[in-house]
C-alpha positions in Angstrom: -45.2 53.9 22.7 -44.8 50.7 24.7 -46.9 48.8 22.1 -44.7 50.2 19.3 -41.5 49.4 21.1 -42.8 45.9 21.9 -43.8 45.4 18.2 -40.4 46.6 17.0 -38.6 44.4 19.4 -40.7 41.4 18.3 -39.9 42.1 14.7 -36.2 42.4 15.5 -36.3 39.1 17.3 -38.0 37.4 14.4 -35.5 38.8 11.9 -32.6 37.6 14.1 -34.2 34.2 14.5 -34.7 33.9 10.7 -31.1 35.0 10.1 -29.7 32.4 12.6 -32.0 29.7 11.1 -30.5 30.3 7.6 -27.0 31.3 8.4 -25.5 27.8 8.8 -27.4 26.2 5.9 -24.8 25.1 3.4 -25.1 26.9 0.0 -24.3 25.1 -3.2 -23.7 28.4 -4.9 -21.3 29.8 -2.3 -19.5 26.6 -1.5 -16.3 25.7 -3.4 -16.0 22.3 -5.1 -13.7 20.7 -7.6 -14.6 20.9 -11.3 -14.7 17.2 -11.5 -14.3 14.1 -9.4 -11.2 12.0 -9.9 -10.3 9.5 -7.2 -7.8 6.7 -6.9 -7.6 3.5 -4.8 -4.4 4.7 -3.2 -6.1 7.9 -2.0 -3.4 10.2 -3.6 -5.8 12.4 -5.6 -7.4 14.6 -2.9 -10.9 15.9 -3.2 -11.4 19.2 -1.3 -14.7 21.0 -0.5 -15.1 24.4 1.2 -18.6 24.7 2.7 -20.2 28.2 3.0 -23.6 29.2 4.0 -26.2 31.5 2.5 -24.4 34.5 3.9 -21.1 33.2 2.4 -19.7 32.3 5.8 -17.8 29.1 6.3 -19.7 26.3 8.0 -17.4 24.9 10.6 -18.1 21.2 11.5 -20.3 20.6 8.5 -20.9 16.9 7.8 -19.6 16.2 4.3 -20.8 13.1 2.5 -19.6 11.7 -0.8 -22.3 9.2 -2.0 -21.8 6.7 -4.7 -25.3 5.2 -4.2 -26.3 6.3 -7.8 -23.2 4.8 -9.4 -23.0 1.3 -11.0 -21.4 -1.6 -9.3 -18.1 -0.9 -11.0 -17.3 1.7 -8.3 -14.8 0.3 -5.8 -14.7 1.8 -2.4 -11.8 0.5 -0.5 -12.4 -1.0 3.0 -11.8 1.5 5.8 -8.4 1.5 7.4 -7.6 3.0 10.9 -5.5 5.7 9.1 -8.4 6.9 7.0 -9.7 10.3 8.2 -13.2 9.6 7.0 -15.9 7.1 7.8 -16.9 4.5 5.2 -20.5 3.3 4.9 -20.2 0.3 2.6 -23.9 -0.2 2.4 -24.6 2.9 0.3 -21.6 3.2 -0.4 -20.4 6.6 0.9 -17.6 8.5 2.7 -18.1 11.1 5.5 -15.8 13.7 7.0 -16.4 16.9 9.0 -15.2 20.3 7.9 -12.7 22.3 9.9 -13.1 25.8 11.3 -12.7 27.3 7.9 -15.4 25.0 6.4 -12.8 23.0 4.5 -12.6 19.3 4.2 -10.2 17.2 2.1 -11.0 13.6 1.3 -7.9 11.4 0.5 -10.6 9.1 -0.8 -9.4 5.5 -1.6 -11.9 4.9 -4.3 -11.6 3.3 -7.8 -13.9 2.6 -10.7 -15.9 4.9 -12.8 -19.5 6.2 -13.0 -21.6 8.2 -15.5 -22.4 11.9 -15.1 -24.5 12.6 -12.0 -24.0 9.3 -10.3 -21.8 10.6 -7.5 -23.2 13.2 -5.1 -21.7 15.5 -2.5 -23.8 16.6 0.4 -23.2 19.0 3.3 -25.5 18.6 6.3 -27.9 16.8 4.0 -27.9 19.6 1.4 -26.9 18.5 -2.1 -23.9 20.6 -3.3 -23.2 19.0 -6.6 -23.4 15.8 -8.7 -20.4 14.3 -10.6 -19.3 11.7 -12.9 -16.6 9.5 -11.3 -13.2 9.2 -13.1 -10.3 7.1 -11.9 -7.1 5.5 -13.1 -8.8 2.3 -12.0 -11.0 2.2 -15.0 -12.3 -1.4 -14.6 -13.2 -1.0 -10.9 -11.1 -3.9 -9.6 -9.3 -1.8 -7.0 -6.1 -1.8 -8.9 -4.9 1.0 -11.2 -3.2 0.5 -14.6 -0.9 -2.5 -14.7 -0.1 -5.5 -16.8 -2.7 -7.7 -15.3 -6.0 -5.9 -15.8 -8.0 -4.1 -18.4 -7.5 -0.4 -17.4 -5.3 0.3 -20.4 -7.8 -1.1 -22.9 -10.7 0.8 -21.4 -8.9 4.1 -21.0 -7.4 4.0 -24.5 -10.8 3.5 -26.0 -11.9 6.8 -24.4 -9.1 8.8 -26.0 -10.5 11.4 -28.4 -13.9 11.3 -26.8 -15.6 13.5 -24.3 -16.2 10.7 -21.8 -16.1 12.3 -18.3 -15.0 9.0 -16.7 -11.6 9.5 -18.2 -11.4 13.3 -17.7 -8.4 13.2 -15.4 -7.5 16.9 -15.6 -11.0 18.3 -15.1 -10.9 20.1 -18.5 -14.4 19.1 -19.4 -13.3 18.5 -22.9 -11.8 15.7 -25.1 -9.8 13.0 -23.3 -6.3 13.7 -24.5 -2.6 13.4 -23.8 -2.9 15.6 -20.6 -5.4 13.1 -19.2 -3.1 10.3 -20.2 -0.2 11.7 -18.3 -2.2 11.8 -15.1 -3.5 8.3 -15.8 0.0 6.9 -16.1 1.2 8.7 -13.0 -1.1 6.6 -11.0 -0.1 3.2 -12.4 0.3 0.0 -10.4 -1.6 1.2 -7.3 -4.1 -0.5 -5.0 -6.1 0.2 -1.9 -3.1 -0.9 0.2 -0.2 0.6 -1.7 1.8 -0.1 -4.9 1.6 -3.4 -6.6 4.2 -5.5 -8.4 3.0 -7.6 -11.3 6.0 -9.9 -11.0 5.1 -10.8 -7.4 1.5 -11.6 -8.3 2.2 -13.7 -11.4 5.2 -15.6 -12.7 7.9 -13.7 -14.7 7.0 -15.8 -17.7 3.4 -14.6 -17.5 4.5 -11.0 -17.5 7.0 -11.5 -20.4 4.2 -13.1 -22.4 2.3 -9.8 -22.2 4.9 -8.3 -24.6 4.9 -11.1 -27.1 
């Protein structure tokens, strides 16, 4: 009887150990992520992830990383400010935050530029949760959104009527249309440090000549 009891206890301990070993492992299937990745240099398009484990429990304190290492050089990650709630690694580049008690983390990511499908990656504790294309009102990756002095309008307008995910502002996964255009224009004249004024950056004559 003692041998049986000892064996049963050993099996129970092994099962408990296995359960603990897998309980806090982030699960791509159980975690909640946005349908697409749309970011802005001003950081006013939040990106929220809720990390859950294999048992569908929230993973408190999980280390969330958004990596742009696979994206082209047109991606513009704004230099870190003291007010940013995330850490910036400019070498990769990437952003990192930690989940709260509910496993949730929201990046007010100050990022511009675009990248093709799969170039951006979201990791939780080193586990890949999902890959994305990167869309942004900052279509040319200069750190400034649509204004009179850059090429964002030209690039975005050329994507209208296509299924280009780098201009899918509403996460519809379909054709770039008027709904995407509305969001695009709502984020006009923004930068990593705030709103920009074309008249202050160039002479009034230069701005007027844009309309001639």
